[in-house]
ZAMARGU-4260 file (C-alpha; in steps of 0.2 Angstrom, whole numbers, plus 5000, padded with zeros to 4 digits):
<rodrens>
0) 5000/5000/4998 | 5006/5017/4996 | 5001/5033/5004 | 4997/5049/4996 | 5011/5059/4988
5) 5019/5073/4997 | 5027/5088/4988 | 5047/5089/4995 | 5053/5104/4982 | 5048/5110/4965
10) 5052/5092/4957 | 5055/5082/4973 | 5041/5070/4978 | 5040/5056/4993 | 5028/5041/4994
15) 5027/5028/5009 | 5024/5012/5004 | 5019/4998/5017 | 5017/4981/5019 | 5011/4968/5031
20) 5024/4955/5038 | 5013/4942/5035 | 5011/4946/5017 | 5030/4946/5014 | 5034/4931/5023
25) 5020/4921/5013 | 5029/4926/4998 | 5046/4921/5004 | 5038/4904/5009 | 5032/4900/4992
30) 5050/4906/4984 | 5059/4895/4998 | 5049/4881/4993 | 5049/4882/4974 | 5069/4885/4978
35) 5071/4869/4987 | 5066/4856/4973 | 5082/4860/4965 | 5094/4865/4981 | 5110/4855/4984
40) 5119/4851/4998 | 5131/4840/5004 | 5125/4823/5009 | 5107/4826/5000 | 5099/4823/4985
45) 5095/4837/4974 | 5077/4842/4980 | 5078/4832/4996 | 5087/4845/5007 | 5078/4850/5023
50) 5065/4866/5021 | 5077/4871/5039 | 5093/4870/5030 | 5086/4878/5013 | 5079/4894/5024
55) 5096/4897/5033 | 5105/4897/5015 | 5093/4906/5005 | 5081/4915/5017 | 5090/4932/5018
60) 5092/4933/4999 | 5074/4928/4995 | 5067/4941/5009 | 5077/4955/5000 | 5072/4948/4983
65) 5054/4950/4989 | 5055/4965/4998 | 5062/4974/4982 | 5049/4966/4970 | 5035/4972/4979
70) 5042/4987/4983 | 5045/4990/4965 | 5028/4986/4960 | 5021/4996/4975 | 5029/5011/4967
75) 5025/5008/4948 | 5007/5007/4954 | 5007/5022/4964 | 5016/5033/4951 | 5003/5028/4940
80) 4988/5029/4950 | 4995/5049/4952 | 4998/5050/4936 | 5018/5054/4938 | 5032/5054/4926
85) 5047/5049/4938 | 5064/5056/4932 | 5077/5044/4937 | 5078/5030/4949 | 5067/5032/4965
90) 5079/5033/4982 | 5071/5018/4994 | 5074/5021/5013 | 5067/5008/5025 | 5059/5018/5040
95) 5062/5014/5057 | 5051/5002/5067 | 5045/5016/5080 | 5035/5024/5064 | 5026/5007/5059
100) 5010/4999/5065 | 5013/4981/5073 | 5017/4968/5060 | 5021/4980/5045 | 5036/4986/5036
105) 5037/5001/5027 | 5048/5011/5015 | 5050/5029/5009 | 5053/5031/4991 | 5061/5049/4987
110) 5061/5053/4970 | 5059/5067/4956 | 5047/5071/4941 | 5049/5076/4924 | 5046/5099/4925
115) 5032/5107/4916 | 5042/5115/4902 | 5037/5129/4894 | 5043/5136/4877 | 5043/5156/4874
120) 5036/5166/4858 | 5047/5158/4844 | 5043/5174/4833 | 5053/5184/4845 | 5069/5175/4843
125) 5083/5183/4831 | 5092/5169/4824 | 5108/5169/4815 | 5110/5158/4801 | 5127/5154/4793
130) 5129/5151/4774 | 5146/5146/4765 | 5151/5143/4746 | 5162/5130/4738 | 5171/5139/4724
135) 5185/5133/4713 | 5200/5141/4723 | 5194/5130/4738 | 5195/5115/4725 | 5211/5121/4720
140) 5218/5122/4737 | 5212/5103/4743 | 5219/5096/4726 | 5237/5106/4734 | 5234/5098/4751
145) 5230/5081/4744 | 5247/5083/4732 | 5256/5087/4749 | 5249/5072/4756 | 5257/5060/4743
150) 5272/5069/4745 | 5291/5057/4742 | 5308/5064/4747 | 5324/5062/4734 | 5342/5065/4740
155) 5346/5083/4736 | 5360/5083/4722 | 5358/5065/4716 | 5350/5065/4699 | 5337/5052/4696
160) 5320/5049/4687 | 5313/5067/4695 | 5328/5075/4693 | 5342/5082/4707 | 5332/5097/4717
165) 5343/5110/4710 | 5359/5118/4710 | 5357/5125/4729 | 5363/5110/4741 | 5360/5119/4757
170) 5344/5116/4768 | 5327/5125/4766 | 5310/5126/4768 | 5300/5111/4762 | 5318/5099/4762
175) 5318/5084/4774 | 5332/5085/4786 | 5340/5071/4795 | 5350/5081/4809 | 5360/5074/4826
180) 5359/5086/4839 | 5363/5089/4857 | 5357/5104/4870 | 5365/5107/4885 | 5360/5120/4899
185) 5373/5128/4911 | 5384/5115/4902 | 5373/5099/4906 | 5364/5089/4894 | 5345/5087/4899
190) 5333/5075/4894 | 5325/5076/4876 | 5339/5088/4871 | 5349/5075/4861 | 5345/5062/4846
195) 5353/5055/4834 | 5347/5052/4815 | 5332/5063/4817 | 5322/5068/4804 | 5308/5082/4802
200) 5302/5094/4788 | 5307/5112/4787 | 5293/5125/4788 | 5281/5113/4795 | 5282/5118/4811
205) 5288/5104/4820 | 5301/5111/4829 | 5303/5128/4837 | 5308/5142/4825 | 5325/5144/4832
210) 5330/5126/4830 | 5324/5127/4811 | 5332/5143/4807 | 5349/5135/4813 | 5347/5123/4802
215) 5341/5134/4786 | 5357/5135/4776 | 5367/5121/4781 | 5375/5107/4770 | 5377/5089/4774
220) 5392/5087/4784 | 5390/5104/4793 | 5388/5108/4810 | 5383/5123/4818 | 5382/5129/4837
225) 5366/5141/4843 | 5358/5147/4859 | 5339/5141/4859 | 5328/5149/4873 | 5313/5138/4876
230) 5297/5145/4881 | 5289/5149/4897 | 5275/5137/4892 | 5284/5125/4884 | 5279/5106/4888
235) 5295/5100/4895 | 5293/5109/4912 | 5312/5105/4917 | 5318/5115/4901 | 5302/5128/4901
240) 5308/5147/4902 | 5328/5142/4901 | 5339/5146/4890 | 5351/5132/4881 | 5366/5131/4867
245) 5364/5117/4854 | 5375/5108/4844 | 5367/5102/4827 | 5374/5093/4811 | 5366/5090/4795
250) 5368/5073/4790 | 5354/5070/4777 | 5346/5081/4764 | 5330/5077/4753 | 5319/5088/4745
255) 5300/5086/4740 | 5294/5080/4725 | 5275/5081/4723 | 5265/5072/4711 | 5261/5079/4694
260) 5243/5083/4691 | 5238/5071/4678 | 5228/5054/4678 | 5239/5043/4689 | 5235/5056/4702
265) 5217/5055/4699 | 5218/5038/4700 | 5227/5036/4716 | 5210/5047/4724 | 5198/5034/4717
270) 5194/5041/4700 | 5194/5023/4691 | 5198/5031/4672 | 5209/5045/4678 | 5198/5059/4672
275) 5205/5075/4678 | 5189/5082/4677 | 5178/5070/4685 | 5192/5070/4700 | 5189/5090/4702
280) 5170/5085/4701 | 5174/5074/4715 | 5185/5085/4727 | 5170/5099/4724 | 5156/5087/4730
285) 5166/5081/4745 | 5171/5098/4751 | 5151/5103/4748 | 5146/5088/4759 | 5158/5095/4772
290) 5152/5111/4771 | 5135/5105/4771 | 5139/5096/4787 | 5147/5110/4797 | 5133/5121/4793
295) 5119/5110/4799 | 5130/5108/4815 | 5132/5126/4818 | 5116/5132/4813 | 5109/5118/4826
300) 5119/5125/4840 | 5112/5142/4837 | 5094/5136/4837 | 5098/5125/4853 | 5105/5142/4862
305) 5091/5151/4857 | 5079/5137/4863 | 5087/5137/4879 | 5085/5157/4882 | 5067/5157/4878
310) 5063/5140/4888 | 5057/5139/4906 | 5059/5123/4917 | 5067/5117/4932 | 5080/5104/4928
315) 5079/5086/4938 | 5095/5083/4947 | 5093/5062/4944 | 5094/5065/4927 | 5111/5076/4927
320) 5118/5064/4939 | 5114/5049/4928 | 5121/5059/4912 | 5138/5064/4922 | 5142/5045/4925
325) 5137/5042/4906 | 5148/5056/4898 | 5161/5048/4912 | 5160/5031/4906 | 5162/5039/4886
330) 5178/5048/4894 | 5185/5033/4902 | 5180/5022/4884 | 5187/5035/4872 | 5204/5038/4883
335) 5204/5019/4882 | 5203/5018/4864 | 5217/5031/4863 | 5228/5019/4871 | 5227/5028/4887
340) 5225/5018/4905 | 5210/5026/4913 | 5202/5010/4921 | 5206/5018/4937 | 5208/5036/4934
345) 5197/5048/4946 | 5185/5059/4936 | 5178/5072/4948 | 5157/5074/4944 | 5161/5092/4942
350) 5170/5089/4925 | 5154/5085/4918 | 5141/5094/4927 | 5139/5109/4916 | 5139/5098/4902
355) 5126/5085/4907 | 5114/5099/4915 | 5115/5108/4896 | 5112/5090/4888 | 5097/5085/4900
360) 5088/5103/4898 | 5089/5103/4881 | 5083/5084/4880 | 5068/5091/4890 | 5065/5105/4878
365) 5067/5096/4860 | 5054/5082/4868 | 5042/5097/4873 | 5044/5105/4855 | 5042/5088/4847
370) 5027/5085/4855 | 5019/5102/4855 | 5022/5102/4834 | 5023/5084/4830 | 5041/5084/4824
375) 5042/5066/4825 | 5056/5057/4813 | 5047/5049/4799 | 5054/5031/4790 | 5056/5041/4775
380) 5066/5055/4784 | 5076/5041/4794 | 5079/5030/4775 | 5084/5046/4767 | 5097/5051/4781
385) 5105/5033/4780 | 5106/5035/4761 | 5115/5052/4763 | 5128/5045/4776 | 5130/5031/4764
390) 5134/5043/4748 | 5153/5044/4755 | 5156/5026/4754 | 5162/5014/4741 | 5147/5002/4742
395) 5133/5012/4748 | 5120/4999/4749 | 5132/4988/4763 | 5131/5006/4772 | 5112/5005/4772
400) 5112/4988/4777 | 5124/4990/4790 | 5111/5005/4799 | 5096/4993/4797 | 5101/4980/4802
405) 5105/4986/4820 | 5089/4995/4831 | 5102/5004/4842 | 5109/5011/4827 | 5095/5016/4818
410) 5088/5025/4834 | 5103/5037/4833 | 5100/5041/4815 | 5081/5046/4823 | 5089/5056/4835
415) 5096/5066/4821 | 5083/5068/4811 | 5072/5073/4826 | 5083/5087/4831 | 5083/5092/4811
420) 5064/5092/4812 | 5067/5105/4827 | 5080/5115/4818 | 5067/5117/4804 | 5054/5120/4814
425) 5061/5134/4825 | 5069/5144/4809 | 5052/5144/4800 | 5045/5152/4815 | 5059/5164/4821
430) 5066/5182/4814 | 5081/5173/4804 | 5095/5184/4797 | 5108/5175/4785 | 5126/5177/4787
435) 5139/5171/4774 | 5156/5164/4782 | 5171/5160/4771 | 5176/5143/4767 | 5194/5143/4778
440) 5182/5152/4795 | 5170/5139/4793 | 5182/5123/4791 | 5192/5131/4807 | 5209/5134/4797
445) 5218/5145/4787 | 5221/5132/4771 | 5236/5138/4762 | 5242/5128/4745
</rodrens>
């Protein structure tokens, strides 16, 4: 039996669940008799163990199971009878014997309910929607990047099928150099300051600027002594902010040979017949797909921020706590996949609380917008989204099969479609202004050929 629901706060509620011990004991005896049919004990055949021994061995466990089951059913029935939408899991605590009548047992169930969500007037919301275009300039830059990704090196000054790299036999930007070096601070070598046959490409910024500058102009076999000041924020704390003296020797010098822009290069990018125009069209299509995805993500963030500002609701702490646990586990898994040992690494809940609170808040807001405006994902939309995903793969049908063979994967697609439905709806109801952004700004880099 459950008592009337008590209101403890905006979302917190409590109800008391009471049973007669005779009901509990009757169910315990019933389950013990069932268990006795297969119980085993030394000196007894299976099913022939005395009930006293069965009760001594399993009684506490079975009584706990009975109480958990009865409390769970009673709580669920009470929640349904009172039309309560329980958020998270209830906290169940036994009441003290002084609060009970003879022959009864009682528990307090404290829990939170889902909040009322009020969505403000969308027509009063100002939303800046971004747009971006892919031009032939971006196609050219991307092709040049693809060329650089396929670079190979030849020893400078040695003639081969691709030439000898020119008459300048000194180290210059874009050359790959192999060096020996040793660094000292106050005359003492330091950890990480010495290497032999160490290769790097000049101009890539892999080494500190002073280090690269010292290599520029050297010929094979030449050595140079120079001073290098480590930045105060250098990752090596033992040398950060200190000045060292290096001796560097150039042992090998190679020039970069980029593949020619021809049919062979097009074939290396997957264009079977080597058609150069088809290669450009493919590159542009891939860029447009990437741009469309980034624009969609950025515009979604803007819409979500707008919804948070105009929505009124209290966020259940129980749901936030659950999401903190989920985010913590996701972080552990991600670190493990990256080769780090995170199994026993402590993660304070505060690291994820703000993110979890936003995720829960948005989830509640989206659910309300979807319910109020019938924006559920349709089967046709889900199928179209999966097919769109599949277009960037060699075998689209296999990708489609991959998604539709697993309900969990398909539910992830449904969630994406649902969010897109909400974004389109909000944009259709709010005051939208468009802002064109440069390709490099959208992509978050400064793409240089």
